[in-house]
MIDO-977851 format. One record per atom (N, C-alpha, C): residue in three letters; z, x, y. Coordinates in steps of 0.05 Angstrom, whole numbers, padded with zeros to 5 digits, always signed. Atoms other than C-alpha are relative to their C-alpha. Example, Ala and Ser with C-alpha at 12.3 -4.5 7.8 and 13.67 -1.06 7.14 Angstrom:
ALA+00000+00018-00024 ALA+00156+00246-00090 ALA+00000+00018+00024 SER-00001-00016-00024 SER+00143+00273-00021 SER+00014-00015+00022 
END
This chain:
MET+00014-00019-00010 MET-00653+00774+00128 MET-00016-00025-00001 GLY+00021+00021-00002 GLY-00718+00728+00158 GLY-00019+00015-00012 ASP+00028-00001+00008 ASP-00796+00728+00145 ASP+00003+00033+00008 LEU+00019-00024-00015 LEU-00832+00797+00152 LEU-00026-00012-00001 PHE+00031+00002-00001 PHE-00901+00798+00175 PHE-00002+00024+00002 ILE+00011-00034+00012 ILE-00938+00860+00159 ILE-00024-00007+00013 LEU+00034+00000-00020 LEU-01003+00868+00206 LEU-00008+00030-00010 TYR+00020-00017+00001 TYR-01056+00928+00180 TYR-00009+00011+00021 VAL+00025-00009-00024 VAL-01086+00968+00246 VAL-00005+00021-00004 SER+00012-00009+00005 SER-01126+01007+00250 SER-00001+00036+00024 HIS-00012-00016-00015 HIS-01099+01049+00309 HIS+00030-00008+00009 GLN-00033+00006-00001 GLN-01021+01047+00309 GLN+00010-00002+00036 PRO-00013+00006-00020 PRO-01011+01065+00376 PRO-00007-00021+00025 ARG+00003+00018-00027 ARG-01049+01021+00419 ARG+00011-00024-00011 ALA-00019+00028+00011 ALA-01026+00961+00369 ALA+00032+00000+00001 ARG-00029-00003-00006 ARG-00953+00982+00384 ARG+00001-00010+00030 ASP+00002+00012-00033 ASP-00973+00976+00460 ASP-00006-00028-00001 PHE+00010+00031+00000 PHE-01008+00906+00454 PHE+00022-00013-00009 TYR-00023+00015+00004 TYR-00950+00880+00422 TYR+00028+00000+00003 ALA-00033+00004-00026 ALA-00895+00903+00467 ALA-00007-00013+00017 ILE+00007+00024-00023 ILE-00929+00868+00516 ILE-00003-00019-00013 ALA+00010+00028+00003 ALA-00945+00806+00484 ALA+00029-00008-00009 LEU-00027+00017+00004 LEU-00875+00796+00449 LEU+00018+00008+00015 ASN-00020-00001-00014 ASN-00841+00824+00504 ASN+00024+00014-00004 THR-00021-00007+00019 THR-00802+00868+00467 THR-00002+00021-00002 ALA-00004-00037+00014 ALA-00790+00948+00443 ALA-00002+00002-00027 PRO-00008-00005+00030 PRO-00799+00965+00380 PRO+00022+00011-00016 THR-00023-00009+00010 THR-00739+00972+00336 THR+00000+00031-00019 ILE+00008-00027-00002 ILE-00779+01025+00302 ILE-00031+00010-00007 ASP+00019-00005-00021 ASP-00829+01067+00323 ASP-00005+00026-00015 THR-00002-00022+00016 THR-00852+01121+00266 THR-00023+00002-00011 PRO+00025-00004+00018 PRO-00917+01154+00240 PRO-00010-00022-00021 GLY+00013+00023+00028 GLY-00949+01089+00195 GLY+00022-00013-00001 MET-00023+00028+00002 MET-00889+01041+00209 MET+00009-00012+00040 THR-00010+00021-00024 THR-00871+00995+00274 THR+00007-00024-00004 GLU-00017+00037+00010 GLU-00824+00933+00273 GLU+00011+00005+00031 PHE-00010+00020-00029 PHE-00817+00890+00326 PHE+00025-00021-00008 PRO-00014+00023+00006 PRO-00751+00843+00326 PRO-00023-00024+00011 LEU+00013+00030-00004 LEU-00781+00766+00320 LEU+00021-00023+00008 PRO-00026+00021-00014 PRO-00742+00704+00358 PRO-00005-00012-00025 GLY-00012+00003+00025 GLY-00709+00681+00301 GLY+00009+00015-00024 GLY-00019-00024+00017 GLY-00684+00737+00257 GLY-00026+00008-00016 GLY+00023-00018+00025 GLY-00757+00761+00224 GLY+00000+00030+00017 SER+00012-00013-00019 SER-00790+00818+00244 SER-00023+00020-00012 
END
């Protein structure tokens, strides 16, 4: 298991859209209260 990086945000859909563009990838999990993106090197 790689490292985990947790960010708390006030507006999940807006943060999800921002990070999808910034990381150039789609989330692997996107449910109310949790969105997860794969990170380079195997973290999430």
